[in-house]
MARVEX-679629 format. One record per residue (C-alpha): residue number from 1; x, y, z. Coordinates in pm, 1 decimal. Example, Ala and Ser with C-alpha at 12.3 -4.5 7.8 and 13.67 -1.06 7.14 Angstrom:
<recs>
<rec 1, <1230.0, -450.0, 780.0>> <rec 2, <1367.0, -106.0, 714.0>> 
</recs>
This chain:
<recs>
<rec 1, <-488.6, 3090.0, 5649.2>> <rec 2, <-700.9, 2954.8, 5897.4>> <rec 3, <-559.6, 2612.5, 6063.2>> <rec 4, <-857.3, 2414.8, 6194.0>> <rec 5, <-895.4, 2059.3, 6335.2>> <rec 6, <-1242.2, 2064.8, 6356.1>> <rec 7, <-1504.3, 2331.8, 6196.3>> <rec 8, <-1758.5, 2467.8, 6353.9>> <rec 9, <-2114.3, 2380.1, 6296.8>> <rec 10, <-2005.5, 2039.2, 6178.4>> <rec 11, <-2253.4, 1805.9, 6032.0>> <rec 12, <-2350.2, 1513.3, 6264.8>> <rec 13, <-2109.2, 1237.5, 6214.5>> <rec 14, <-2200.7, 882.9, 6218.9>> <rec 15, <-2158.0, 705.8, 6552.0>> <rec 16, <-1994.2, 369.5, 6376.8>> <rec 17, <-1738.8, 518.2, 6181.2>> <rec 18, <-1557.8, 864.3, 6057.5>> <rec 19, <-1808.9, 947.2, 5767.4>> <rec 20, <-2090.7, 1198.2, 5757.4>> <rec 21, <-2420.6, 1038.9, 5917.0>> <rec 22, <-2580.7, 1181.6, 5571.9>> <rec 23, <-2438.6, 997.4, 5311.7>> <rec 24, <-2530.5, 652.4, 5384.8>> <rec 25, <-2784.6, 684.4, 5124.1>> <rec 26, <-2766.1, 1022.3, 4927.1>> <rec 27, <-3140.7, 993.4, 4814.3>> <rec 28, <-3295.8, 850.7, 5144.9>> <rec 29, <-3687.5, 859.2, 5131.2>> <rec 30, <-3909.0, 819.0, 5404.7>> <rec 31, <-3897.8, 462.5, 5575.0>> <rec 32, <-3562.8, 386.2, 5479.4>> <rec 33, <-3279.3, 322.4, 5696.5>> <rec 34, <-2962.0, 561.1, 5683.2>> <rec 35, <-2670.2, 297.1, 5613.5>> <rec 36, <-2324.9, 357.6, 5753.6>> <rec 37, <-2044.0, 393.8, 5481.9>> <rec 38, <-1743.1, 473.7, 5689.4>> <rec 39, <-1482.8, 211.6, 5735.6>> <rec 40, <-1699.9, -7.3, 5974.6>> <rec 41, <-1891.0, -99.0, 5656.0>> <rec 42, <-2241.1, -248.6, 5727.1>> <rec 43, <-2371.0, -563.9, 5579.1>> <rec 44, <-2710.1, -514.8, 5568.8>> <rec 45, <-2775.8, -264.4, 5295.4>> <rec 46, <-2859.7, -435.6, 4919.3>> <rec 47, <-2547.2, -400.8, 4705.6>> <rec 48, <-2442.0, -578.6, 4411.5>> <rec 49, <-2095.0, -595.9, 4233.3>> <rec 50, <-1999.0, -755.3, 3922.5>> <rec 51, <-1698.7, -801.1, 3770.9>> <rec 52, <-1711.4, -794.6, 3390.9>> <rec 53, <-1326.7, -873.2, 3312.4>> <rec 54, <-1159.8, -981.8, 3637.3>> <rec 55, <-782.9, -1099.8, 3539.3>> <rec 56, <-733.5, -1442.7, 3626.3>> <rec 57, <-432.4, -1416.2, 3820.1>> <rec 58, <-200.0, -1182.3, 3921.3>> <rec 59, <-140.9, -883.4, 3691.3>> <rec 60, <186.6, -812.9, 3561.3>> <rec 61, <276.8, -401.0, 3532.1>> <rec 62, <578.9, -217.1, 3376.3>> <rec 63, <617.3, 161.5, 3328.9>> <rec 64, <897.7, 303.6, 3148.6>> <rec 65, <1005.2, 630.3, 3009.5>> <rec 66, <969.1, 689.9, 2629.8>> <rec 67, <1006.9, 1000.2, 2398.0>> <rec 68, <805.7, 1320.6, 2458.3>> <rec 69, <466.1, 1332.8, 2311.5>> <rec 70, <318.0, 1671.6, 2201.6>> <rec 71, <-37.9, 1635.5, 2261.9>> <rec 72, <-178.5, 1334.1, 2438.5>> <rec 73, <-528.9, 1388.2, 2282.3>> <rec 74, <-394.5, 1303.2, 1934.9>> <rec 75, <-289.5, 989.9, 2020.5>> <rec 76, <-616.1, 861.6, 2185.2>> <rec 77, <-785.9, 572.2, 2074.3>> <rec 78, <-1165.0, 545.9, 2001.6>> <rec 79, <-1326.9, 442.5, 2335.9>> <rec 80, <-1013.5, 529.5, 2526.8>> <rec 81, <-1008.0, 726.4, 2849.8>> <rec 82, <-890.5, 1038.1, 2890.8>> <rec 83, <-747.7, 1250.1, 3210.4>> <rec 84, <-581.1, 1555.0, 3077.6>> <rec 85, <-490.5, 1912.8, 3187.5>> <rec 86, <-301.9, 2175.9, 3079.5>> <rec 87, <-141.6, 1926.2, 2843.0>> <rec 88, <-58.1, 1663.0, 3088.6>> <rec 89, <-228.1, 1392.1, 3224.6>> <rec 90, <-310.0, 1027.0, 3082.6>> <rec 91, <-476.2, 849.7, 2821.6>> <rec 92, <-540.2, 506.8, 2858.8>> <rec 93, <-696.9, 247.1, 2609.8>> <rec 94, <-776.8, -164.6, 2621.1>> <rec 95, <-926.1, -319.0, 2933.3>> <rec 96, <-800.2, -573.5, 3176.0>> <rec 97, <-1021.2, -576.8, 3442.4>> <rec 98, <-1343.3, -393.4, 3533.6>> <rec 99, <-1553.1, -333.8, 3851.8>> <rec 100, <-1916.1, -218.8, 3858.2>> <rec 101, <-2079.5, -195.1, 4159.4>> <rec 102, <-2417.6, -41.2, 4293.3>> <rec 103, <-2568.6, 61.9, 4611.0>> <rec 104, <-2483.1, 267.0, 4906.5>> <rec 105, <-2228.7, 57.2, 4931.4>> <rec 106, <-2036.5, 113.9, 4585.1>> <rec 107, <-1736.1, 300.7, 4707.0>> <rec 108, <-1643.2, 36.0, 4980.5>> <rec 109, <-1699.0, -263.6, 4732.9>> <rec 110, <-1473.7, -87.9, 4442.2>> <rec 111, <-1225.9, -27.5, 4742.4>> <rec 112, <-1211.5, -421.1, 4832.9>> <rec 113, <-1205.4, -494.3, 4480.8>> <rec 114, <-926.0, -258.6, 4395.1>> <rec 115, <-723.6, -393.1, 4722.6>> <rec 116, <-723.8, -765.6, 4605.9>> <rec 117, <-604.3, -665.2, 4287.9>> <rec 118, <-314.9, -459.9, 4386.7>> <rec 119, <-225.7, -687.1, 4675.6>> <rec 120, <-143.8, -946.8, 4408.0>> <rec 121, <7.6, -718.3, 4119.8>> <rec 122, <374.0, -757.8, 3998.8>> <rec 123, <475.0, -395.3, 3945.5>> <rec 124, <816.2, -269.0, 3798.7>> <rec 125, <785.0, 89.1, 3784.3>> <rec 126, <1086.7, 270.4, 3649.6>> <rec 127, <986.8, 625.6, 3635.5>> <rec 128, <802.0, 670.1, 3994.3>> <rec 129, <551.6, 966.3, 3900.8>> <rec 130, <220.9, 1056.3, 3991.4>> <rec 131, <-0.2, 828.7, 3798.1>> <rec 132, <261.7, 565.4, 3712.6>> <rec 133, <297.3, 207.6, 3790.2>> <rec 134, <-66.6, 0.7, 3824.7>> <rec 135, <-384.1, 255.6, 3820.5>> <rec 136, <-758.6, 236.8, 3774.4>> <rec 137, <-987.8, 464.2, 3653.2>> <rec 138, <-1323.8, 514.6, 3791.5>> <rec 139, <-1662.3, 706.8, 3773.6>> <rec 140, <-1942.8, 685.6, 4048.4>> <rec 141, <-2293.5, 791.3, 4025.2>> <rec 142, <-2415.6, 1085.2, 4244.0>> <rec 143, <-2714.8, 883.9, 4434.3>> <rec 144, <-2692.9, 580.4, 4598.2>> <rec 145, <-2972.1, 429.3, 4399.2>> <rec 146, <-2894.3, 523.5, 4061.7>> <rec 147, <-2866.1, 208.1, 3782.8>> <rec 148, <-2527.3, 363.9, 3670.5>> <rec 149, <-2349.1, 272.8, 4010.8>> <rec 150, <-1984.2, 300.1, 3981.5>> <rec 151, <-1706.4, 149.4, 3794.8>> <rec 152, <-1343.1, 116.4, 3844.5>> <rec 153, <-1142.3, -9.4, 3508.2>> <rec 154, <-797.3, -131.6, 3490.4>> <rec 155, <-656.1, -53.7, 3153.3>> <rec 156, <-418.0, -216.0, 2910.2>> <rec 157, <-215.8, 58.4, 2841.4>> <rec 158, <-148.6, 408.1, 2990.3>> <rec 159, <52.7, 651.5, 2850.3>> <rec 160, <96.2, 993.0, 3034.1>> <rec 161, <276.0, 1346.5, 3065.1>> <rec 162, <385.6, 1475.7, 3404.8>> <rec 163, <666.4, 1743.8, 3470.7>> <rec 164, <771.5, 1721.8, 3140.4>> <rec 165, <856.4, 1368.7, 3112.3>> <rec 166, <626.5, 1102.0, 2890.4>> <rec 167, <570.2, 737.7, 3064.9>> <rec 168, <425.4, 426.5, 2942.5>> <rec 169, <229.1, 148.3, 3123.7>> <rec 170, <181.1, -183.0, 3032.2>> <rec 171, <-65.4, -438.6, 3224.2>> <rec 172, <-75.8, -787.4, 3124.3>> <rec 173, <-242.0, -1101.6, 3258.8>> <rec 174, <103.0, -1286.1, 3197.4>> <rec 175, <473.0, -1175.0, 3226.7>> <rec 176, <447.4, -1070.2, 2863.0>> <rec 177, <455.1, -681.7, 2901.1>> <rec 178, <718.1, -600.4, 2655.3>> <rec 179, <520.0, -408.3, 2429.0>> <rec 180, <600.8, -32.8, 2261.1>> <rec 181, <378.7, 227.9, 2231.4>> <rec 182, <369.4, 187.6, 1855.5>> <rec 183, <279.4, -152.1, 1874.4>> <rec 184, <-30.9, -49.6, 2132.5>> <rec 185, <-153.5, 207.7, 1895.6>> <rec 186, <-134.8, 31.7, 1569.4>> <rec 187, <-435.1, 6.7, 1423.6>> <rec 188, <-659.0, 184.3, 1681.3>> <rec 189, <-550.0, 553.6, 1598.5>> <rec 190, <-658.8, 645.3, 1250.3>> <rec 191, <-453.9, 924.6, 1086.5>> <rec 192, <-569.7, 1252.3, 868.0>> <rec 193, <-410.0, 1086.9, 569.0>> <rec 194, <-192.9, 780.2, 420.2>> <rec 195, <137.3, 704.2, 559.0>> <rec 196, <262.8, 640.6, 872.7>> <rec 197, <57.3, 658.1, 1211.2>> <rec 198, <89.9, 881.8, 1522.1>> <rec 199, <422.8, 821.7, 1698.7>> <rec 200, <468.9, 895.1, 2049.6>> <rec 201, <642.2, 1251.2, 1926.3>> <rec 202, <371.7, 1367.3, 1707.4>> <rec 203, <42.4, 1300.2, 1646.5>> <rec 204, <-109.7, 1348.1, 1261.7>> <rec 205, <-452.8, 1464.4, 1345.0>> <rec 206, <-601.6, 1810.4, 1411.9>> <rec 207, <-871.5, 1675.8, 1652.0>> <rec 208, <-999.5, 1979.6, 1744.5>> <rec 209, <-1122.9, 2114.3, 1394.6>> <rec 210, <-1214.6, 1766.8, 1279.6>> <rec 211, <-1583.4, 1788.5, 1151.0>> <rec 212, <-1868.1, 1633.6, 1387.0>> <rec 213, <-2234.2, 1541.6, 1258.1>> <rec 214, <-2468.8, 1805.3, 1285.0>> <rec 215, <-2615.1, 1807.8, 1610.3>> <rec 216, <-2933.4, 1953.0, 1797.0>> <rec 217, <-3019.6, 2008.6, 2173.9>> <rec 218, <-3325.4, 2037.6, 2339.0>> <rec 219, <-3324.4, 2387.8, 2474.6>> <rec 220, <-3479.5, 2256.6, 2809.9>> <rec 221, <-3812.0, 2338.7, 3023.9>> <rec 222, <-3727.7, 2705.3, 3172.2>> <rec 223, <-4093.9, 2719.3, 3329.4>> <rec 224, <-4046.8, 2352.3, 3530.5>> <rec 225, <-3686.3, 2494.0, 3629.9>> <rec 226, <-3815.1, 2827.7, 3732.3>> <rec 227, <-4118.6, 2653.3, 3949.4>> <rec 228, <-3864.7, 2418.3, 4104.2>> <rec 229, <-3592.0, 2685.1, 4221.6>> <rec 230, <-3908.4, 2867.8, 4337.4>> <rec 231, <-3998.4, 2569.6, 4528.8>> <rec 232, <-3640.6, 2502.2, 4660.6>> <rec 233, <-3639.2, 2882.4, 4797.8>> <rec 234, <-3949.5, 2813.7, 4986.5>> <rec 235, <-3832.9, 2529.9, 5163.4>> <rec 236, <-3512.8, 2721.2, 5230.7>> <rec 237, <-3691.8, 3027.6, 5434.6>> <rec 238, <-3918.8, 2751.0, 5599.1>> <rec 239, <-3591.0, 2613.5, 5745.1>> <rec 240, <-3607.2, 2265.7, 5624.0>> <rec 241, <-3242.4, 2329.2, 5451.6>> <rec 242, <-2979.8, 2637.3, 5424.6>> <rec 243, <-2877.6, 2554.0, 5073.3>> <rec 244, <-3011.2, 2280.8, 4795.2>> <rec 245, <-2841.3, 2212.1, 4444.6>> <rec 246, <-3069.4, 2153.6, 4154.5>> <rec 247, <-2954.2, 2020.1, 3856.4>> <rec 248, <-3130.4, 2004.9, 3485.5>> <rec 249, <-3012.3, 1773.8, 3148.0>> <rec 250, <-3118.4, 1881.2, 2787.8>> <rec 251, <-3101.0, 1599.3, 2535.9>> <rec 252, <-2831.9, 1599.0, 2243.0>> <rec 253, <-2902.7, 1428.2, 1879.2>> <rec 254, <-2655.4, 1405.8, 1618.0>> <rec 255, <-2703.9, 1277.1, 1260.7>> <rec 256, <-2435.7, 1050.5, 1286.2>> <rec 257, <-2198.3, 868.8, 1535.3>> <rec 258, <-1993.7, 1111.7, 1760.6>> <rec 259, <-1622.3, 1118.6, 1775.6>> <rec 260, <-1545.1, 1158.4, 2161.3>> <rec 261, <-1184.7, 1258.9, 2042.9>> <rec 262, <-1305.8, 1564.4, 1897.9>> <rec 263, <-1526.9, 1662.1, 2171.3>> <rec 264, <-1213.3, 1592.1, 2396.0>> <rec 265, <-992.0, 1805.3, 2207.2>> <rec 266, <-1229.2, 2086.3, 2185.9>> <rec 267, <-1251.4, 2086.4, 2550.1>> <rec 268, <-894.6, 2034.0, 2609.9>> <rec 269, <-845.0, 2354.6, 2415.7>> <rec 270, <-1095.1, 2576.3, 2534.2>> <rec 271, <-1082.3, 2497.5, 2905.2>> <rec 272, <-709.6, 2415.8, 2957.3>> <rec 273, <-718.3, 2489.5, 3299.2>> <rec 274, <-1033.4, 2235.8, 3374.1>> <rec 275, <-993.4, 1836.5, 3384.1>> <rec 276, <-1082.9, 1700.4, 3049.9>> <rec 277, <-1210.4, 1349.4, 3087.3>> <rec 278, <-1393.3, 1044.4, 2920.7>> <rec 279, <-1427.3, 757.1, 3157.0>> <rec 280, <-1701.2, 494.9, 3087.3>> <rec 281, <-1946.5, 722.7, 2899.2>> <rec 282, <-1889.6, 1031.5, 3092.4>> <rec 283, <-1715.8, 1329.5, 2920.0>> <rec 284, <-1674.4, 1651.2, 3001.9>> <rec 285, <-1431.0, 1941.4, 3118.5>> <rec 286, <-1484.2, 1975.1, 3520.8>> <rec 287, <-1324.2, 2239.2, 3718.9>> <rec 288, <-1399.7, 2124.8, 4060.1>> <rec 289, <-1107.1, 1881.1, 4237.1>> <rec 290, <-1307.4, 1678.9, 4465.2>> <rec 291, <-946.3, 1516.0, 4619.8>> <rec 292, <-602.0, 1470.0, 4512.0>> <rec 293, <-395.5, 1285.0, 4755.0>> <rec 294, <-18.1, 1245.4, 4658.4>> <rec 295, <248.2, 1105.2, 4935.5>> <rec 296, <30.5, 1206.9, 5203.0>> <rec 297, <-70.3, 1555.2, 5102.5>> <rec 298, <-449.9, 1588.6, 5031.3>> <rec 299, <-578.4, 1920.7, 4827.5>> <rec 300, <-960.6, 1985.7, 4722.5>> <rec 301, <-1070.2, 2275.5, 4501.9>> <rec 302, <-1429.4, 2392.0, 4615.5>> <rec 303, <-1615.1, 2605.8, 4348.3>> <rec 304, <-1974.3, 2739.1, 4448.9>> <rec 305, <-2086.1, 3090.4, 4374.2>> <rec 306, <-2121.1, 3176.8, 4008.9>> <rec 307, <-2142.1, 3476.4, 3760.1>> <rec 308, <-2153.3, 3444.9, 3375.9>> <rec 309, <-1839.7, 3629.9, 3147.2>> <rec 310, <-1945.1, 3863.6, 2901.7>> <rec 311, <-1624.9, 3851.4, 2703.2>> <rec 312, <-1546.2, 4229.3, 2746.6>> <rec 313, <-1241.8, 4239.0, 2972.5>> <rec 314, <-1362.3, 4551.9, 3169.2>> <rec 315, <-1698.3, 4426.9, 3219.7>> <rec 316, <-1570.3, 4094.2, 3355.1>> <rec 317, <-1309.3, 4235.9, 3585.4>> <rec 318, <-1645.0, 4459.1, 3774.9>> <rec 319, <-1845.0, 4140.3, 3754.6>> <rec 320, <-1558.2, 3955.9, 3938.8>> <rec 321, <-1557.7, 4201.2, 4194.6>> <rec 322, <-1915.6, 4200.5, 4230.7>> <rec 323, <-1914.5, 3804.2, 4265.3>> <rec 324, <-1629.8, 3843.6, 4526.1>> <rec 325, <-1856.5, 4110.9, 4724.8>> <rec 326, <-2207.8, 3897.4, 4681.2>> <rec 327, <-2335.3, 3801.7, 5024.7>> <rec 328, <-2569.8, 3532.2, 4852.3>> <rec 329, <-2270.1, 3371.3, 4649.2>> <rec 330, <-2040.3, 3369.6, 4961.9>> <rec 331, <-2304.3, 3214.0, 5199.5>> <rec 332, <-2327.9, 2931.9, 4869.4>> <rec 333, <-1967.3, 2903.1, 4877.0>> <rec 334, <-1900.2, 2867.5, 5285.2>> <rec 335, <-2163.4, 2571.9, 5285.3>> <rec 336, <-1946.3, 2376.3, 5058.7>> <rec 337, <-1583.7, 2496.0, 5202.5>> <rec 338, <-1738.2, 2356.6, 5547.9>> <rec 339, <-1845.7, 2034.5, 5383.0>> <rec 340, <-1529.5, 1905.0, 5278.2>> <rec 341, <-1333.3, 2102.3, 5548.3>> <rec 342, <-1533.9, 1873.1, 5809.5>> <rec 343, <-1415.6, 1563.4, 5622.2>> <rec 344, <-1101.4, 1640.9, 5559.9>> <rec 345, <-1009.4, 1746.1, 5972.5>> <rec 346, <-1089.8, 1401.3, 6053.0>> <rec 347, <-806.6, 1275.0, 5856.3>> <rec 348, <-554.2, 1549.6, 5885.5>> <rec 349, <-326.9, 1678.6, 6160.4>> <rec 350, <-440.3, 2059.7, 6003.8>> <rec 351, <-627.8, 2183.4, 5740.8>> <rec 352, <-531.9, 2485.4, 5573.3>> <rec 353, <-833.4, 2677.5, 5437.8>> <rec 354, <-786.7, 3023.0, 5288.2>> <rec 355, <-925.8, 3319.4, 5460.7>> <rec 356, <-1121.8, 3434.4, 5146.6>> <rec 357, <-1224.4, 3260.8, 4841.1>> <rec 358, <-1039.8, 3379.7, 4527.5>> <rec 359, <-1252.7, 3417.1, 4177.8>> <rec 360, <-1185.8, 3161.1, 3910.1>> <rec 361, <-1185.9, 3266.5, 3581.7>> <rec 362, <-1280.7, 3053.7, 3300.0>> <rec 363, <-1423.8, 3134.9, 2950.9>> <rec 364, <-1754.0, 3079.3, 3011.0>> <rec 365, <-1826.7, 3183.3, 3417.4>> <rec 366, <-1615.0, 3271.7, 3708.9>> <rec 367, <-1679.4, 3082.2, 4036.8>> <rec 368, <-1549.2, 3175.1, 4383.8>> <rec 369, <-1307.6, 2914.8, 4442.3>> <rec 370, <-1116.5, 2806.7, 4770.5>> <rec 371, <-816.4, 2521.9, 4754.0>> <rec 372, <-821.9, 2336.9, 5126.9>> <rec 373, <-492.6, 2146.1, 5180.3>> <rec 374, <-381.1, 1884.1, 5466.7>> <rec 375, <-139.0, 1649.5, 5557.2>> <rec 376, <-274.0, 1344.6, 5654.9>> <rec 377, <-213.9, 1183.0, 5982.4>> <rec 378, <-338.5, 813.3, 5860.6>> <rec 379, <-300.6, 628.6, 5605.1>> <rec 380, <-571.0, 672.8, 5416.8>> <rec 381, <-642.1, 683.7, 5049.4>> <rec 382, <-824.8, 894.6, 4797.9>> <rec 383, <-1111.2, 666.0, 4729.8>> <rec 384, <-1157.3, 659.7, 5090.8>> <rec 385, <-1148.0, 1027.9, 5102.6>> <rec 386, <-1369.1, 1042.4, 4795.5>> <rec 387, <-1649.8, 840.9, 4997.6>> <rec 388, <-1653.7, 1048.9, 5297.1>> <rec 389, <-1663.9, 1382.6, 5087.1>> <rec 390, <-1953.3, 1289.9, 4828.7>> <rec 391, <-2167.1, 1441.4, 4790.4>> <rec 392, <-2041.8, 1791.4, 4915.0>> <rec 393, <-2237.4, 2076.1, 4974.4>> <rec 394, <-2132.5, 2193.3, 4620.5>> <rec 395, <-2341.3, 1951.2, 4469.7>> <rec 396, <-2601.3, 1824.5, 4729.4>> <rec 397, <-2664.2, 2108.9, 4967.9>> <rec 398, <-2642.2, 2133.7, 5348.3>> <rec 399, <-2759.7, 1965.1, 5567.2>> <rec 400, <-2672.3, 1671.7, 5325.9>> <rec 401, <-2959.3, 1451.5, 5418.7>> <rec 402, <-3245.3, 1727.1, 5430.4>> <rec 403, <-3137.3, 1881.3, 5073.4>> <rec 404, <-3075.0, 1498.0, 4873.4>> <rec 405, <-3446.4, 1482.4, 4991.0>> <rec 406, <-3564.6, 1798.5, 4846.9>> <rec 407, <-3358.6, 1687.8, 4560.6>> <rec 408, <-3569.9, 1390.7, 4510.3>> <rec 409, <-3865.0, 1612.0, 4536.9>> <rec 410, <-3791.5, 1850.1, 4309.3>> <rec 411, <-3564.4, 1742.5, 4056.6>> <rec 412, <-3766.1, 1496.5, 3876.8>> <rec 413, <-3383.8, 1413.1, 3728.1>> <rec 414, <-3164.3, 1058.2, 3710.0>> <rec 415, <-2828.3, 1240.8, 3753.0>> <rec 416, <-2660.3, 918.6, 3675.0>> <rec 417, <-2298.2, 988.1, 3748.3>> <rec 418, <-2312.6, 1377.9, 3668.1>> <rec 419, <-2204.8, 1535.5, 3953.8>> <rec 420, <-2047.0, 1186.5, 4089.6>> <rec 421, <-1678.3, 1150.5, 4153.4>> <rec 422, <-1449.3, 1081.5, 3838.1>> <rec 423, <-1078.0, 1014.7, 3796.1>> <rec 424, <-822.2, 747.4, 3883.4>> <rec 425, <-648.7, 577.3, 4207.3>> <rec 426, <-338.2, 429.8, 4235.4>> <rec 427, <-182.3, 125.8, 4410.2>> <rec 428, <-57.0, 267.5, 4679.1>> <rec 429, <-392.6, 465.7, 4741.5>> <rec 430, <-289.1, 785.5, 4565.3>> <rec 431, <-470.2, 957.4, 4286.9>> <rec 432, <-707.9, 1227.9, 4174.7>> <rec 433, <-1070.1, 1271.0, 4176.5>> <rec 434, <-1306.0, 1541.9, 4041.1>> <rec 435, <-1649.0, 1613.1, 4036.6>> <rec 436, <-1803.0, 1513.5, 3690.6>> <rec 437, <-1963.5, 1890.6, 3605.6>> <rec 438, <-1971.8, 2050.4, 3260.4>> <rec 439, <-2032.6, 1701.5, 3118.9>> <rec 440, <-2282.6, 1474.8, 2950.6>> <rec 441, <-2373.8, 1097.2, 2957.5>> <rec 442, <-2321.3, 899.1, 2613.0>> <rec 443, <-2613.1, 675.5, 2543.8>> <rec 444, <-2444.4, 360.3, 2583.5>> <rec 445, <-2691.3, 223.2, 2311.2>> <rec 446, <-2701.1, 504.9, 2087.6>> <rec 447, <-2368.5, 684.2, 1946.5>> <rec 448, <-2546.8, 971.6, 1832.2>> <rec 449, <-2721.6, 1066.6, 2138.8>> <rec 450, <-2609.7, 1224.0, 2472.9>> <rec 451, <-2768.5, 1393.6, 2799.4>> <rec 452, <-2566.0, 1718.3, 2887.3>> <rec 453, <-2602.3, 1852.7, 3264.5>> <rec 454, <-2583.1, 2166.6, 3462.2>> <rec 455, <-2672.5, 2265.7, 3831.7>> <rec 456, <-2693.0, 2569.5, 4025.4>> <rec 457, <-2649.6, 2629.9, 4425.4>> <rec 458, <-2992.2, 2737.3, 4551.6>> <rec 459, <-2992.0, 2960.1, 4879.7>> <rec 460, <-3280.5, 3185.2, 5049.1>> <rec 461, <-3117.6, 3509.7, 4773.6>> <rec 462, <-3167.5, 3295.2, 4468.3>> <rec 463, <-3384.6, 3415.5, 4166.7>> <rec 464, <-3500.5, 3154.1, 3914.4>> <rec 465, <-3438.0, 3375.0, 3607.1>> <rec 466, <-3083.2, 3407.4, 3737.1>> <rec 467, <-3045.6, 3044.8, 3797.3>> <rec 468, <-3169.8, 2968.0, 3455.5>> <rec 469, <-2907.3, 3176.4, 3302.8>> <rec 470, <-2637.9, 3011.8, 3535.3>> <rec 471, <-2725.5, 2674.4, 3406.9>> <rec 472, <-2723.4, 2795.8, 3044.7>> <rec 473, <-2376.1, 2929.5, 3074.0>> <rec 474, <-2275.0, 2589.7, 3274.7>> <rec 475, <-2367.4, 2375.3, 2918.7>> <rec 476, <-2160.3, 2606.0, 2714.4>> <rec 477, <-1880.3, 2378.6, 2719.9>> <rec 478, <-2001.2, 2056.5, 2620.9>> <rec 479, <-2237.0, 2259.8, 2369.4>> <rec 480, <-1964.1, 2435.3, 2188.0>> <rec 481, <-1746.2, 2117.3, 2205.5>> <rec 482, <-1998.8, 1949.2, 2005.8>> <rec 483, <-2013.7, 2222.3, 1790.2>> <rec 484, <-2362.3, 2373.9, 1876.1>> <rec 485, <-2397.8, 2787.4, 1856.5>> <rec 486, <-2386.5, 2896.1, 2215.8>> <rec 487, <-2690.1, 3051.8, 2348.5>> <rec 488, <-2635.1, 3413.6, 2397.2>> <rec 489, <-2677.7, 3563.6, 2764.4>> <rec 490, <-2991.1, 3774.3, 2841.7>> <rec 491, <-2917.4, 4134.6, 2944.0>> <rec 492, <-2767.1, 4169.3, 3265.5>> <rec 493, <-2786.8, 3811.8, 3349.2>> <rec 494, <-2611.4, 3662.8, 3663.0>> 
</recs>
């Protein structure tokens, strides 16, 4: 393990704060001023904040321990929020307050709003686990100028499971928080047949095997993708950037409205080591942890460098070894590790970085993975770290501003909240945020339409055909969850 206080080759830091000088505007265009997004927040950049359902007064919050539930997702109401991994996590439904922000200051404005909410809340937490008490779920756009912006949502009900214990939180604008789980679920969770509805002990639906309407997915424009990758390699060879992450999207259309609970159940079943999420129209199963803060300890999982699984155990072991030795993938991975380590080092007494990446095995791909940990030396919250970490080299590139400029010029895509932070925050600033990967964006106006996203890190040794095959592999989780037959990999695809 390496113990580091300030890694070599650091990216330039903003002179007015602890944040990178590059994150003021992710997609800064010529002639636009770079805005600082650190603690000394500027007031000159354009930002709008709207509070759609702000609580009229102090919130009353009560968390109690309840009977164990076998499967959280079986109890998820329609349009509910999901944050589940390995059978644990949280589901939430109802809405007490919402804050929507836009612009380069979207994280700062959301944080200010959250601090006002928590400052006046009356919280009784009888369980005291991670995720109990007052929490908000959120999702933020990749780019500063994206119309989707950022959102924090305070749900009315949260049902969670951690370390074998199940808890239930009620949030109210009044002092009345005497609501049972059964009362909260009544009328909002359909059953598979007649009789009593689901209870906290067990659900009655087999969501993973519930039918969905027929879904068709556009294949995408391979020629345009290959041209963009080739152009990115030329920019890298010219010395403009070291790495750039390009993304693409494909449209999905269904014959009828899609029940996201079935999609989530399939994702959770097939990718149980990933975080299966549904927050404000973003749905997916992401393997990449941007930041978790838990009682002063911070953890981040960096993924960069990918190879497709074949389904043959012997062949996949050989491919894992190939990935671990690949100079191209190790270079791509090192940039992402450095960008995260740089931010955490500014807030930790020491940062622990493994000397070598491991290989993370998922059903569709394998990734080079590095788990970075540290002990915070200052009272910084998880969303403060998220603001500084985003966008990391894993989803943007390096140097950040130059890579963002290349993305703007070559990608021709509004990523919306794809590759942006998604997760939750507690009243004390602890929480867990991932990068919204292996995901789709629901059309807010048409429940039969979605956009599926995938991205690839491009370095000097990247090959357009291999990057296309990698992006196809990264689309597989959402395709399969929607019931679409996976695209067979081309021979010897990387």
